[in-house]
C-alpha positions in Angstrom: -190.0 -68.8 18.0 -189.9 -72.6 18.4 -193.6 -73.7 19.7 -192.6 -75.8 22.7 -194.6 -76.1 25.7 -196.3 -73.0 26.2 -197.4 -71.5 29.4 -200.9 -71.1 30.6 -201.2 -68.4 33.1 -199.5 -68.1 33.9 -198.6 -65.7 33.5 -200.8 -67.0 33.7 -199.1 -65.9 32.9 -197.9 -66.2 30.8 -198.8 -69.6 31.7 -198.8 -72.5 29.5 -198.2 -76.2 29.5 -195.6 -78.0 27.7 -196.6 -79.3 24.4 -193.6 -81.9 23.7 -191.9 -82.2 27.3 -191.9 -85.7 28.5 -194.9 -86.0 31.1 -193.8 -87.0 34.7 -196.0 -89.1 36.5 -197.3 -86.9 39.3 -200.4 -87.2 41.3 -203.3 -85.6 39.6 -204.0 -82.1 40.5 -206.9 -81.7 43.0 -210.4 -80.6 41.9 -211.0 -76.9 42.4 -213.3 -75.9 45.5 -213.8 -72.3 44.9 -215.7 -70.5 42.5 -213.6 -68.1 40.4 -214.7 -64.7 39.5 -215.3 -63.8 35.9 -212.5 -61.2 36.3 -209.9 -63.8 36.5 -210.1 -63.8 32.7 -209.3 -60.3 32.0 -206.4 -58.1 32.6 -202.8 -58.9 33.7 -201.4 -61.8 35.8 -197.8 -61.9 36.9 -196.1 -65.1 37.0 -194.8 -65.4 40.7 -193.5 -69.2 41.0 -193.7 -72.2 38.6 -192.6 -75.8 38.3 -189.9 -75.7 36.0 -190.8 -76.7 32.4 -189.2 -76.7 29.2 -191.4 -74.3 27.7 -190.6 -71.6 30.3 -186.6 -72.5 30.1 -184.8 -69.2 31.1 -188.1 -67.1 31.0 -187.7 -64.1 33.1 -190.6 -61.6 33.9 -193.3 -63.4 32.5 -196.9 -62.1 32.5 -200.1 -63.2 31.0 -202.6 -60.5 29.4 -205.9 -61.8 29.3 -208.8 -60.0 27.0 -212.1 -60.9 27.6 -214.2 -62.0 24.4 -217.4 -62.4 25.6 -219.8 -65.6 26.3 -216.8 -67.3 28.5 -214.0 -66.8 25.7 -210.8 -64.9 25.9 -207.8 -64.0 24.2 -204.3 -64.4 25.8 -200.9 -63.1 25.2 -198.2 -64.6 27.5 -194.8 -62.5 27.2 -191.6 -63.9 28.6 -188.2 -62.0 28.7 -185.3 -64.4 27.8 -182.5 -64.5 30.2 -183.3 -61.4 32.1 -185.9 -59.2 33.0 -184.6 -56.7 30.2 -184.0 -59.7 27.8 -185.7 -60.1 24.2 -189.4 -60.4 24.7 -190.9 -63.7 23.4 -194.7 -63.4 22.8 -197.2 -66.2 22.5 -200.6 -65.5 21.4 -203.8 -68.2 22.0 -207.2 -68.4 22.5 -209.1 -69.8 25.5 -212.7 -70.5 26.7 -214.1 -71.1 30.5 -215.4 -74.7 30.9 -219.1 -75.0 31.5 -220.0 -76.4 34.8 -217.2 -75.4 36.9 -217.7 -72.3 38.7 -215.2 -70.6 35.9 -212.3 -72.7 38.0 -211.4 -74.7 34.6 -210.4 -73.4 31.3 -208.9 -74.4 28.0 -206.5 -72.9 25.8 -206.1 -74.0 22.0 -202.3 -74.0 20.8 -200.9 -74.6 17.2 -203.9 -73.1 15.4 -206.4 -75.4 17.7 -204.6 -78.6 16.9 -203.6 -78.8 20.9 -205.8 -78.0 23.5 -204.7 -77.9 27.4 -207.1 -77.8 30.3 -206.1 -75.7 33.2 -207.7 -75.5 36.7 -207.7 -72.5 39.1 -207.1 -74.7 42.4 -207.3 -71.2 44.7 -207.4 -67.7 44.6 -207.7 -64.6 47.0 -211.0 -63.4 47.7 -209.9 -60.0 46.4 -208.6 -61.4 43.0 -204.9 -60.3 43.9 -203.4 -63.9 43.6 -204.4 -67.2 42.0 -202.7 -70.8 41.9 -203.2 -72.4 38.8 -202.2 -76.0 37.4 -202.8 -78.5 34.8 -205.1 -81.5 35.9 -202.7 -84.2 35.5 -200.5 -82.7 38.4 -197.5 -82.0 36.3 -197.4 -78.2 36.5 -198.4 -75.4 38.7 -198.1 -71.8 38.8 -198.3 -68.9 41.3 -199.9 -65.9 39.6 -200.3 -62.3 41.2 -201.9 -59.2 40.0 -198.8 -57.5 41.0 -195.1 -57.8 39.8 -194.2 -58.9 43.4 -195.7 -60.0 46.4 -193.9 -59.6 49.7 -191.8 -62.4 51.3 -194.7 -63.2 53.9 -197.1 -63.5 51.3 -195.1 -65.9 49.1 -194.0 -68.0 51.8 -197.8 -68.5 52.9 -199.0 -69.1 49.2 -196.0 -71.6 48.5 -197.0 -73.5 51.8 -200.6 -73.5 50.2 -199.1 -75.1 46.9 -197.6 -77.8 49.2 -200.8 -78.2 50.9 -202.4 -78.7 47.7 -199.8 -81.6 47.1 -196.9 -80.1 45.1 -193.9 -81.0 46.5 -192.0 -80.6 43.2 -189.0 -77.7 43.0 -190.5 -74.3 42.3 -188.6 -71.5 40.4 -189.3 -68.0 41.0 -188.6 -65.9 37.9 -187.1 -62.4 38.1 -189.2 -59.4 37.4 
């Protein structure tokens, strides 16, 4: 596996921010305003939408598995299938930690054995923990995450509208599951 931009969530996914992709000058992400439950950092998150990025090119059925490590630390396995939901799985494992003083809404993940660190912000989340919107602080990347593989069209439309309201006008892609 070539280590390029990794997904952070997403998918968290299976969520990671590009490590080598050129940075485009977008407006910075808004500061998180809601506290995030500690349970965000455990269990599986499915990636519903994202701003296209080099690290997730042709990535389908992406998800991120968080495993709590205690004291704000966690392990992350990001899984992506190449080309289709039945394609060859690509797995990326890393470590992360919740950043202090941000009501669990900011975290950092380490890549390349800790040589590269990327901060992520949870910009919004459902009160019941069913979905979250996660971004990089620079405003270059955003992910829509769900605890389920799919959301209804009405929910998807409402969450995409929320992403737009947060200032993200970039094209989104919706990976197949």
